[in-house]
C-alpha positions in Angstrom: -70.6 82.8 -77.1 -73.2 81.8 -74.4 -75.7 84.4 -75.4 -75.4 83.5 -79.1 -75.9 79.9 -78.2 -79.0 80.6 -76.3 -80.4 82.8 -79.1 -79.8 80.2 -81.7 -81.2 77.4 -79.4 -84.4 79.2 -78.8 -84.9 80.6 -82.3 -87.8 78.9 -83.8 -86.5 79.6 -87.4 -83.7 77.2 -86.8 -86.2 74.4 -86.1 -88.4 75.4 -89.0 -85.1 75.2 -91.2 -84.4 71.7 -90.1 -87.9 70.6 -90.5 -88.2 72.0 -93.9 -84.7 71.2 -95.3 -83.4 68.0 -93.8 -86.5 65.6 -94.5 -85.9 65.7 -98.2 -82.6 63.8 -97.7 -84.0 61.0 -95.6 -84.8 57.7 -97.2 -87.2 55.7 -95.1 -86.0 52.4 -96.6 -82.4 52.9 -95.6 -83.1 52.6 -91.8 -84.0 54.7 -88.6 -85.4 58.0 -89.7 -84.5 60.0 -86.5 -81.0 58.6 -86.7 -80.6 59.9 -90.3 -82.0 63.2 -89.4 -79.6 63.5 -86.4 -76.6 62.6 -88.5 -77.6 65.1 -91.3 -78.1 67.7 -88.7 -74.6 67.0 -87.0 -73.0 67.1 -90.6 -74.8 70.5 -91.3 -73.7 71.9 -88.0 -70.0 70.6 -88.3 -69.8 72.0 -91.6 -71.2 75.3 -90.6 -68.8 75.4 -87.6 -65.8 74.8 -90.0 -66.8 77.5 -92.5 -67.6 80.1 -89.8 -64.4 79.4 -88.0 -62.4 79.7 -91.3 -64.2 83.1 -92.0 -63.4 84.3 -88.4 -59.8 83.4 -88.7 -59.3 84.8 -92.1 -61.0 88.0 -91.0 -58.8 88.3 -88.1 -55.7 87.8 -90.2 -56.8 90.3 -92.9 -57.7 92.9 -90.2 -54.3 92.7 -88.7 -52.6 92.7 -92.1 -54.6 95.8 -93.1 -53.9 97.7 -90.1 -50.2 97.7 -91.0 -50.7 98.5 -94.6 -52.4 101.8 -94.9 -52.2 101.9 -98.6 -54.1 98.6 -99.0 -56.7 99.7 -96.6 -57.1 103.0 -98.6 -57.3 101.1 -101.8 -60.1 98.8 -100.4 -62.1 101.7 -99.2 -62.0 103.4 -102.6 -62.9 100.0 -104.2 -65.8 99.4 -102.1 -67.1 102.9 -102.3 -66.7 102.7 -106.1 -68.8 99.4 -106.1 -71.6 100.9 -104.0 -71.6 104.1 -106.3 -71.7 101.8 -109.4 -74.6 99.8 -108.0 -76.4 103.0 -107.1 -76.0 104.4 -110.5 -77.2 101.0 -112.0 -80.2 101.1 -109.9 -81.0 104.7 -110.6 -80.9 104.1 -114.5 -82.5 100.7 -114.5 -86.0 100.3 -116.1 -88.7 99.1 -113.9 -90.9 96.1 -115.6 
């Protein structure tokens, strides 16, 4: 967790994202611009934390469920394999512009 936090904190792409994405939602007539940017950044981070936490918990639950249901796991392996084969065939027969 700590390593991931430091990686995100010192990643310049994160700062560039905030500089490019958030200012379009700031209205200078509505008040203090840095405060608006701070609130928008916090909303974005809290929303991301909620989504990422939900994905982590659901993935953990699904992994435990699949561990006890070998038939379902086998079906999912066949399904994903079929999807990849189908995508490969589609790519192989597609016309290039």
